[in-house]
C-alpha positions as CSV (number, residue, x, y, z in Angstrom):
1,S,22.6,43.8,-20.7
2,D,19.5,44.9,-22.7
3,S,21.0,43.5,-26.0
4,F,21.8,40.2,-24.3
5,F,18.2,40.0,-23.0
6,N,16.8,40.8,-26.5
7,D,19.0,38.1,-27.9
8,L,17.5,35.6,-25.5
9,L,14.0,36.7,-26.4
10,K,14.2,37.3,-30.1
11,N,17.2,35.6,-31.6
12,V,17.9,32.5,-29.5
13,C,14.3,32.2,-28.3
14,I,15.1,30.7,-25.0
15,L,12.7,33.2,-23.3
16,Q,9.2,34.2,-24.4
17,R,6.9,36.9,-23.3
18,D,3.9,35.8,-21.2
19,G,1.8,38.9,-20.5
20,L,4.0,41.2,-18.5
21,K,6.3,38.4,-17.5
22,F,8.9,36.3,-19.2
23,Q,9.3,32.5,-19.1
24,F,11.5,29.9,-20.6
25,S,10.2,28.8,-24.0
26,H,10.7,25.1,-23.0
27,R,10.8,23.4,-19.6
28,S,14.1,21.7,-20.4
29,F,15.9,25.1,-20.4
30,Q,14.5,25.8,-16.9
31,E,15.5,22.3,-15.7
32,Y,19.0,22.8,-17.1
33,F,19.6,26.2,-15.5
34,C,18.1,24.9,-12.2
35,A,20.6,22.0,-12.3
36,R,23.4,24.3,-13.2
37,F,22.6,26.6,-10.3
38,L,22.4,23.8,-7.9
39,T,25.8,22.3,-9.0
40,E,27.4,25.7,-8.4
41,H,26.3,25.7,-4.7
42,D,26.7,23.5,-1.7
43,L,24.4,20.6,-2.3
44,S,24.3,19.6,1.4
45,I,22.3,22.7,2.2
46,A,20.0,22.0,-0.7
47,E,19.0,18.5,0.7
48,D,15.3,19.4,1.0
49,I,15.3,20.6,-2.7
50,L,17.1,17.4,-3.9
51,D,14.7,15.2,-1.9
52,E,11.7,16.9,-3.6
53,L,13.4,16.5,-7.0
54,L,13.9,12.8,-6.2
55,I,10.2,12.2,-5.4
56,F,8.9,14.2,-8.3
57,G,11.8,13.2,-10.6
58,F,9.5,11.4,-13.0
59,R,8.2,14.9,-14.0
60,D,11.5,16.5,-14.7
61,E,15.1,16.0,-15.4
62,V,16.8,18.3,-12.8
63,L,18.3,15.5,-10.7
64,N,19.5,13.6,-13.7
65,L,21.1,16.8,-15.1
66,I,22.9,17.4,-11.8
67,F,24.2,13.9,-12.0
68,A,25.4,14.5,-15.6
69,I,26.9,17.9,-14.9
70,N,28.8,17.1,-11.8
71,R,28.4,13.5,-10.7
72,E,31.3,13.6,-8.2
73,K,29.8,16.5,-6.3
74,L,26.4,15.0,-6.2
75,E,27.8,11.7,-4.9
76,R,30.0,13.4,-2.3
77,E,27.5,16.0,-1.0
78,W,24.2,14.2,-1.3
79,I,24.2,10.5,-2.4
80,L,26.8,9.2,0.1
81,P,25.3,11.1,3.1
82,K,21.9,9.8,2.0
83,I,23.2,6.2,1.8
84,D,24.5,6.5,5.4
85,Q,21.3,8.1,6.6
86,Y,19.0,5.5,5.0
87,S,21.3,2.5,5.9
88,K,20.8,3.4,9.6
89,I,17.1,3.8,9.1
90,M,16.8,0.4,7.4
91,S,19.0,-1.3,10.0
92,D,16.9,0.1,12.8
93,A,13.7,-0.9,11.1
94,I,14.9,-4.5,10.4
95,E,16.3,-4.8,13.9
96,S,13.0,-3.7,15.6
97,D,10.4,-5.2,13.2
98,G,12.1,-7.7,10.9
99,L,10.9,-8.1,7.4
100,T,7.8,-6.0,8.1
101,G,10.0,-3.1,9.2
102,F,12.0,-3.4,6.0
103,Y,8.9,-3.2,3.8
104,E,7.2,-0.5,5.9
105,T,10.3,1.7,5.6
106,L,10.3,1.4,1.9
107,Y,6.7,1.2,0.9
108,S,3.3,2.4,2.0
109,R,1.2,-0.7,1.2
110,L,1.2,-4.1,-0.4
111,T,-1.2,-4.7,-3.2
112,V,-2.6,-8.0,-4.4
113,H,-3.9,-8.2,-8.0
114,S,-6.1,-11.0,-9.1
115,P,-7.2,-13.3,-11.0
116,K,-6.3,-16.0,-8.7
117,E,-4.4,-18.1,-11.3
118,E,-2.2,-15.1,-12.3
119,M,-2.0,-13.3,-9.0
120,H,0.6,-10.5,-8.6
121,L,1.9,-8.9,-5.5
122,G,3.2,-5.4,-5.6
123,F,4.4,-2.6,-3.3
124,L,3.1,0.9,-3.5
125,M,5.4,3.8,-3.1
126,D,4.4,7.0,-1.2
127,E,6.0,10.4,-1.4
128,K,6.1,10.4,2.4
129,K,8.7,7.6,2.1
130,P,11.5,9.1,0.0
131,I,13.8,6.1,0.7
132,S,12.0,4.1,-2.0
133,Y,12.5,6.8,-4.6
134,F,16.2,7.1,-3.6
135,S,16.7,3.3,-4.1
136,L,15.1,3.6,-7.5
137,F,17.3,6.5,-8.4
138,L,20.4,4.6,-7.3
139,T,19.3,1.6,-9.3
140,G,18.8,3.7,-12.4
141,K,22.2,5.4,-12.1
142,Y,24.5,2.6,-11.0
143,R,23.0,-0.7,-12.2
144,S,24.8,-0.9,-15.5
145,E,28.2,0.0,-13.9
146,M,27.7,-2.7,-11.3
147,E,26.6,-5.3,-13.8
148,E,29.8,-4.6,-15.9
149,K,31.9,-5.2,-12.8
150,G,30.0,-8.3,-11.9
151,E,28.9,-6.8,-8.6
152,W,25.2,-6.4,-9.2
153,D,23.2,-9.0,-7.4
154,M,20.3,-7.2,-5.7
155,S,17.8,-9.9,-6.6
156,F,16.5,-12.6,-4.4
157,Q,14.6,-15.7,-5.3
158,I,11.4,-16.8,-3.7
159,D,10.5,-20.4,-4.2
160,D,7.6,-20.2,-6.6
161,E,5.6,-22.8,-4.7
162,D,6.1,-21.0,-1.4
163,G,5.5,-17.6,-2.9
164,M,2.3,-18.8,-4.5
165,Q,1.2,-20.3,-1.3
166,D,1.8,-17.0,0.5
167,A,-0.1,-15.1,-2.2
168,L,-3.0,-17.6,-2.1
169,Y,-3.1,-17.3,1.7
170,L,-3.5,-13.5,1.4
171,Y,-6.0,-13.9,-1.4
172,D,-8.2,-16.1,0.7
173,K,-7.7,-14.4,4.0
174,Y,-8.6,-10.9,2.7
175,S,-11.4,-12.2,0.4
176,I,-10.1,-10.7,-2.8
177,S,-12.8,-10.9,-5.4
178,E,-12.0,-12.6,-8.7
179,G,-10.6,-10.0,-11.1
180,G,-10.2,-7.5,-8.2
181,N,-7.4,-5.8,-6.3
182,V,-6.8,-5.0,-2.7
183,D,-4.3,-2.7,-1.0
184,L,-3.2,-3.9,2.4
185,E,-1.6,-1.8,5.1
186,F,1.4,-3.5,6.6
187,D,-0.2,-3.4,10.1
188,Q,-3.0,-5.7,8.7
189,I,-0.6,-8.3,7.5
190,R,2.3,-8.0,10.0
191,D,1.8,-11.5,11.3
192,D,1.5,-12.9,7.8
193,I,4.9,-11.4,6.7
194,D,7.1,-12.2,9.7
């Protein structure tokens, strides 16, 4: 046991001394062993951990590593139950609040960027709404497979003229200054969306 530990510390250099403690020499080792640990346990009881990894996934690779190590288990014990859970939430939101309910469930706010001639509308994600991070995760993991099968069509077209009219309406209504940006809460624009 001591010789194995010394190998990790001195020969392989996976661990390094930090004062009186030891730590992994590189974060990727920590992420890998975390992913390995999680794949060896029931992922359904680790739902809160996986949700946190999902939201903060841009900082580390644990969830991606779990997917690579045991995709079938992750799909069976976490992804498919999440799809069922979020499908119900989205259906209920759309049924009760229409398009506004859909957007409010996924995003925290709408943002309008100017200048007026090249206006952009965007949606801001919020860690309090993990469903948007989940949809991004699914897109990242399955898009190429779906495209290969000819089954990927998650896009929708907005008539450019109608879309621009909507953007100009918001631009004028909320007095967005030239070269400025504004974040709008969905409650502010509920009537404008529906």
